[in-house]
N, C-alpha and C positions, 0 to 999 in steps of 0.2 A: 498444385492440387486445387480443384474447385470445391468451395465450401458452400453448401446450400444456405438459404436464408435463415434457418434456425441455428446456424453456426456449428453444426456438427460435421465431423469428417465421415468418410465412408464406414469407418469402424465404430461410429457412434460416439466418439469423443468430441468434446467441445474444443474448437480451434480458437485459441487466444493468442494474439500478438501483443507483446508488451514492447513499447517503443518510447523514446523521449517525448514528453509533452511539448507541444509547440504553441505559439501564440494563436495560430489559426484553429487550434483545438478548443479554445476557451469558450466558445458558444456552447458546445456540448458539455464541457466541464462545469460551466456555471449552471446549466440546466440540472445536472446531478447535484451540484452543491446546494442549490435552492430546494431541491426535493428532500435532501438528506439532513441538512443541518438547520437548527433553529437560528443560528447566527452565521449565515453564509459569508464566505470571503467575497470581496468585490473583484471585479475584473482588474482594477488597478493593482490590487494587492497581488493577484496571480502574476500580472505582468512584471511587477517589481521582483517577485521571487524568481521568475524565469530568467530575468536579466542577470542574476547572480550565479552564473554558470560554474564558478570555481568552488563555491560553498553550498550550492543547492543542487538537488537532483529531483526532477519531477518526471514521472512516468505515467503513461496512459495505456490502458488495456482496451484492445479492440477485438470485437467479434464481427468478422466481415467488415462492413463499412460503418459499424456502430461503435462509438466510444462508450464503453460500458462501465468503466471505472478508472480511477487515477489515484496516485499516491505521490507524496513528496517528502523529502528529508533535507535537513541541514547538517553539514559537516563542520565540526569544530575540533581541531586537534585529532585525537583518536576516538572521538565520540560522534555518533550519528543520532540526530534527533528527528523522529518521525513527526512531520508537521501536520500531515493529513493523509487520510485514506478513505475513499468513498466508492461505493458500488451503486450503480443505478438500481432503484428498487425492483425493477422487472428482472434483474439479473442476480439478485441475492440468492444464496443457497446453491450456487453453481461452482463454488470454489475459486471464484475470481479474487476474493480477498486473500486467500492463501497464495495464489499466484503472485499478487502484488507484494505481499509481505516477503515472499521468497526473493522476488526481484529487488526489493529494498535492501535486504540483507546482502545479496550479491553485490549490489551497487555500493553499499557501505564498505564492504570488504575491499572492493576495487579501489576505493578512495582512502584506504588505510585505517578504517575504523576497527577498534577492538571492543567497543561497547555500543549498545543501542538503547535509547530511551524514548518515552512518549508520555503524553497525558491522555486519559480517556475518561469520559463521564462515569461517575461511580455507579450509575444505574445501567450502563451499557454492557450487559452480561455477554451478548454474542461477541462483541469486539474483544472483551477481556478474555474470553475463551480462546479466540484466535491467537491473541498475543501470548497466552500461556503455552500454547503448543510450540511457540518459538522460544520458549524458555524464559519469557519475561515474567517477573514477579513484582508485586506491589512493594514499594518502599516508603510510601507516604501519601498524603492527601494535600491537594492545594485547595483551600477553602475559597469559595466564590470565584473559581477560575473562569467560569462562563458568565457572560453579561447578565443572564437571567438569575444569577446567584447559585448556579449549580457547581458542585464540587467536582474536582478532577482527581482521579487516582493516578499517581505517578508510578510508572512501571519501568524496570530496567532489565536488561540481560547483559552480563559482562562476559568478556573473553570469547566473543564470536569469532575470533581469529585463531582458535585452537582446533586441534584435531577432534576433540570431543564434540565441539559444536558443529564441525563439518559433518560428523556422523549424524547429528540431529537433523541438520538441514537436508542431507541426502535422504534420510528416512521420510521427511515431509515430502520431498520431491518425488520419491518413489510411490507414495500414496496418490499423488496427482496423476501419474502416468496412465493408469487404466481409464481415467475419466476426462482428462484434459490434455490436449496437445498444445504445448506452449512453445511459441517462437519468440525469442528474445532478440530485439534489435537495439543497436547502439546508435 
């Protein structure tokens, strides 16, 4: 299917392809990283993370030829820890964050995770709202987690490998269908 430059399909949905992040994607990733975060990761840090294929999973979201977001997680035993998730500012509000979170959960499940955790800035209400939709709840605060002295809210969702959580995930995905056409690549 041909997708026009605005990234919409003939039926008006946004066409998003989610695929493994590669080293050659890092120029676009770093552009987003620097636009979104006060303390951006370096190219070297991303390269080191990408090299750890058995314990890390980094995914990129594409609209046409544009990398518009990315997310990564670390797997430890039956837990997955979301390391980062970012959307290019020009693409926020288009449900790409939901697409990437759905993909992270699916990836975590495929790697045997039963629980999902992350840290988020205490003042980042939009991100917290996204994580709550995925069943994540605050369990504590990490004081001075960020270099500028900002605190992080620690959020968890347990038992993502259950039928009840599968229903939640399916409901989230069904809400995406009318507005986003997602293609997931391995």
